[in-house]
C-alpha positions as CSV (number, residue, x, y, z in Angstrom):
1,X,8.2,-4.5,7.2
2,X,8.3,-2.0,4.3
3,X,5.9,0.9,5.0
4,X,7.8,3.5,3.0
5,X,5.6,5.9,1.1
6,X,8.1,7.4,-1.3
7,X,6.9,5.5,-4.3
8,X,8.5,5.8,-7.8
9,X,6.4,7.7,-10.4
10,X,4.4,5.6,-12.9
11,X,4.0,8.4,-15.4
12,X,5.2,7.1,-18.7
13,X,5.1,3.5,-17.6
14,X,1.3,3.1,-17.8
15,X,-1.1,4.2,-20.6
16,X,-2.0,7.9,-20.9
17,X,-5.6,6.9,-20.1
18,X,-4.6,5.1,-16.9
19,X,-2.3,7.9,-15.8
20,X,-5.1,10.5,-16.3
21,X,-7.5,8.3,-14.2
22,X,-4.8,7.9,-11.5
23,X,-4.3,11.7,-11.3
24,X,-8.1,12.4,-11.1
25,X,-8.6,9.7,-8.5
26,X,-5.7,10.9,-6.4
27,X,-7.1,14.4,-6.6
28,X,-10.5,13.1,-5.4
29,X,-8.9,11.5,-2.4
30,X,-7.2,14.9,-1.5
31,X,-10.5,16.7,-2.0
32,X,-12.4,14.3,0.4
33,X,-9.7,15.1,2.9
34,X,-9.9,18.9,2.2
35,X,-13.6,18.9,2.8
36,X,-13.4,16.9,6.1
37,X,-14.9,13.7,4.9
38,X,-12.1,11.3,5.9
39,X,-12.0,8.6,8.6
40,X,-8.3,8.0,9.5
41,X,-7.0,5.4,7.0
42,X,-10.4,3.8,6.4
43,X,-12.8,4.0,3.4
44,X,-12.1,3.9,-0.3
45,X,-12.6,5.6,-3.6
46,X,-12.3,3.6,-6.8
47,X,-12.1,4.5,-10.5
48,X,-12.3,2.3,-13.5
49,X,-9.4,2.3,-16.0
50,X,-10.9,3.2,-19.4
51,X,-11.1,0.3,-21.8
52,X,-10.6,-2.3,-19.1
53,X,-12.5,-4.2,-16.3
54,X,-9.8,-3.1,-13.8
55,X,-10.0,-0.3,-11.3
56,X,-7.8,1.6,-9.0
57,X,-8.0,1.7,-5.2
58,X,-6.0,3.2,-2.3
59,X,-3.3,1.3,-0.3
60,X,-4.8,0.4,3.1
61,X,-2.7,2.3,5.5
62,X,-2.2,5.7,3.9
63,X,-4.0,8.9,4.9
64,X,-6.0,10.4,2.0
65,X,-3.7,13.4,2.0
66,X,-0.8,11.1,1.3
67,X,-2.3,9.4,-1.7
68,X,-0.7,10.1,-5.1
69,X,-1.4,8.9,-8.6
70,X,1.5,6.5,-8.4
71,X,0.5,5.0,-5.0
72,X,-2.8,3.6,-6.2
73,X,-3.3,-0.1,-6.6
74,X,-4.7,-1.8,-9.7
75,X,-7.2,-4.6,-9.0
76,X,-9.8,-6.7,-10.8
77,X,-13.5,-7.1,-9.9
78,X,-12.6,-10.1,-7.6
79,X,-10.1,-8.0,-5.7
80,X,-7.0,-9.6,-7.1
81,X,-4.0,-7.2,-7.0
82,X,-2.7,-6.7,-10.5
83,X,-0.1,-4.0,-9.8
84,X,0.9,-2.0,-6.7
85,X,3.8,-0.1,-5.3
86,X,6.7,-1.8,-3.6
87,X,5.3,-1.8,-0.1
88,X,3.8,-4.2,2.5
89,X,0.6,-2.1,2.6
90,X,-2.3,-4.0,0.9
91,X,-5.9,-3.2,0.2
92,X,-9.0,-3.2,2.4
93,X,-11.2,-6.2,1.6
94,X,-14.4,-4.1,2.0
95,X,-13.1,-1.9,-0.8
96,X,-13.5,-4.6,-3.5
97,X,-16.6,-6.2,-1.9
98,X,-18.5,-2.9,-2.1
99,X,-16.8,-1.3,-5.1
100,X,-16.3,-4.5,-7.1
101,X,-20.0,-5.2,-6.9
102,X,-21.0,-1.8,-8.2
103,X,-18.3,-1.6,-10.9
104,X,-19.3,-5.1,-12.1
105,X,-23.1,-4.4,-12.2
106,X,-23.2,-0.8,-13.4
107,X,-21.4,-0.2,-16.7
108,X,-22.4,3.5,-16.5
109,X,-20.4,3.8,-13.3
110,X,-16.7,4.7,-13.5
111,X,-16.1,6.0,-10.0
112,X,-17.4,4.9,-6.5
113,X,-16.9,6.8,-3.2
114,X,-17.7,5.5,0.2
115,X,-17.4,7.5,3.4
116,X,-17.9,7.3,7.2
117,X,-18.5,11.0,8.1
118,X,-20.0,12.1,11.4
119,X,-23.1,13.6,9.7
120,X,-23.4,10.7,7.3
121,X,-23.3,8.1,10.0
122,X,-25.8,10.2,12.1
123,X,-28.4,10.3,9.3
124,X,-27.7,6.6,8.5
125,X,-29.1,5.8,12.0
126,X,-32.3,7.8,11.5
127,X,-35.4,5.9,10.6
128,X,-36.6,8.8,8.5
129,X,-33.5,8.7,6.4
130,X,-32.5,11.8,4.4
131,X,-35.2,14.5,4.6
132,X,-36.0,17.0,1.9
133,X,-35.2,20.0,4.1
134,X,-32.9,22.0,1.8
135,X,-32.4,22.6,-1.9
136,X,-29.2,20.5,-1.5
137,X,-31.0,17.5,-0.1
138,X,-34.1,17.8,-2.4
139,X,-32.0,16.8,-5.3
140,X,-31.9,13.3,-3.8
141,X,-35.7,12.9,-3.6
142,X,-36.5,9.6,-5.4
143,X,-32.8,9.3,-6.4
144,X,-31.4,7.7,-3.3
145,X,-31.0,4.1,-2.3
146,X,-30.8,2.6,1.2
147,X,-29.0,-0.6,2.2
148,X,-29.5,-2.2,5.6
149,X,-26.5,-2.9,7.8
150,X,-25.2,-6.5,7.6
151,X,-22.0,-6.0,9.5
152,X,-18.6,-5.1,8.0
153,X,-18.8,-5.5,4.2
154,X,-16.5,-8.6,3.8
155,X,-19.2,-11.1,2.7
156,X,-19.4,-11.6,-1.0
157,X,-23.0,-12.7,-0.7
158,X,-23.9,-9.2,0.3
159,X,-22.9,-7.9,-3.1
160,X,-26.1,-8.8,-4.8
161,X,-28.3,-7.1,-2.2
162,X,-26.1,-4.0,-2.2
163,X,-26.4,-3.7,-6.0
164,X,-30.2,-4.2,-5.8
165,X,-30.6,-1.6,-3.1
166,X,-28.5,1.0,-5.1
167,X,-30.6,0.2,-8.2
168,X,-30.2,3.0,-10.9
169,X,-29.3,5.6,-8.4
170,X,-25.9,7.4,-8.0
171,X,-26.2,7.8,-4.2
172,X,-27.0,5.4,-1.3
173,X,-27.1,5.5,2.5
174,X,-25.8,2.4,4.2
175,X,-28.0,2.1,7.3
176,X,-25.9,2.4,10.6
177,X,-22.8,2.8,8.5
178,X,-22.2,5.7,6.1
179,X,-22.6,7.1,2.6
180,X,-21.9,6.0,-0.9
181,X,-22.0,7.8,-4.3
182,X,-21.0,6.9,-7.8
183,X,-21.0,8.3,-11.3
184,X,-19.7,8.1,-14.8
185,X,-16.7,10.2,-13.8
186,X,-14.6,11.0,-10.8
187,X,-15.7,14.6,-11.0
188,X,-19.4,13.7,-10.9
189,X,-19.1,11.1,-8.1
190,X,-17.2,13.7,-6.0
191,X,-19.8,16.4,-6.5
192,X,-22.6,14.0,-5.6
193,X,-20.8,13.0,-2.4
194,X,-20.2,16.6,-1.5
195,X,-23.9,17.4,-1.9
196,X,-25.0,14.3,0.0
197,X,-22.6,15.1,2.8
198,X,-23.8,18.8,3.0
199,X,-27.4,17.5,3.0
200,X,-26.6,15.3,6.0
201,X,-24.8,18.1,7.9
202,X,-27.7,20.4,7.3
203,X,-30.2,17.9,8.5
204,X,-28.3,17.1,11.7
205,X,-28.1,20.8,12.4
206,X,-31.7,21.5,11.7
207,X,-33.0,18.6,13.8
208,X,-30.9,19.7,16.7
209,X,-32.5,23.2,16.6
210,X,-35.6,21.8,18.4
211,X,-38.1,23.7,16.3
212,X,-40.7,22.9,13.7
213,X,-39.1,22.2,10.3
214,X,-40.6,23.2,6.9
215,X,-40.7,20.8,4.0
216,X,-41.8,22.1,0.5
217,X,-44.8,20.5,-1.1
218,X,-44.6,17.5,-3.4
219,X,-44.7,19.5,-6.7
220,X,-41.8,21.6,-5.7
221,X,-39.8,18.5,-4.5
222,X,-40.4,16.8,-7.8
223,X,-39.5,19.9,-9.9
224,X,-36.3,20.6,-7.9
225,X,-35.1,16.9,-7.9
226,X,-35.6,16.8,-11.7
227,X,-33.7,20.0,-12.3
228,X,-30.6,18.6,-10.4
229,X,-30.4,15.4,-12.3
230,X,-27.3,15.1,-14.6
231,X,-29.3,15.0,-17.9
232,X,-31.6,17.9,-17.2
233,X,-29.2,21.0,-17.2
234,X,-25.6,19.8,-16.9
235,X,-23.6,17.0,-15.3
236,X,-22.8,18.4,-11.9
237,X,-19.1,18.1,-11.0
238,X,-17.5,18.8,-14.4
239,X,-17.7,22.6,-14.3
240,X,-16.7,22.6,-10.6
241,X,-13.6,20.4,-11.1
242,X,-11.3,23.1,-12.4
243,X,-11.9,25.1,-9.2
244,X,-11.3,22.0,-7.1
245,X,-7.9,21.5,-8.9
246,X,-7.0,25.1,-8.2
247,X,-7.8,24.5,-4.6
248,X,-5.4,21.5,-4.5
249,X,-2.7,23.5,-6.3
250,X,-2.9,26.2,-3.7
251,X,-2.8,23.8,-0.8
252,X,0.2,21.9,-2.3
253,X,2.3,25.0,-1.9
254,X,1.9,24.9,1.9
255,X,2.1,21.1,2.5
256,X,5.0,18.7,3.0
257,X,2.9,15.9,1.5
258,X,3.8,14.9,-2.1
259,X,1.6,16.4,-4.8
260,X,-1.4,14.3,-5.8
261,X,-0.3,14.1,-9.4
262,X,3.1,12.4,-8.7
């Protein structure tokens, strides 16, 4: 079996638009790892290749910190592999069941992130869902979907319910499962996931404190949620991305893993 991860570079052999998407998506995988949101080799982040109905996904078997621009797999909405590195690693079926459904239904979405973090899974089991306890979590008031657990996401019939439960939102909690965010760019989807994850961590910590918790009144919740929507002040994630790339550049100097942009 060939499980070598020293893949040849695709730079120059794919379109500039695809290469840029590959670099941004690989960076997103590394950032999810850097901020402690990985789950061994599981989960997936996808990005749509501009001007096509194809999207990129990770090889099933690589750590997020191993993923590079050239190691990503190109697939269609049905999960057919169109191009991948010379390896026996394939893709995770749940990746295209979940991500293919959203990419196919939401033309405004170009990136989808799914995680199984400790805090995200904890909140996914709570009947109350995500509570508006912090400024970070208040941004999701009336902007968060919920999808009931139906078992591992390998049933194509689940796609229509998943899309319906996400609705127009860019964030969703999979009950008894984990978290999902999406957005018009890799940068925005990552920022939304970071904020959703921080919201879940804060909620778990606060609820463990065994004290009365304070929730702002409805008018403050509505005002705050509105101010954090992408069209109100700025699309969150774009400004932050340059700092995120600087973080990866600094980390790459002290890592034996290949750079994300290779």
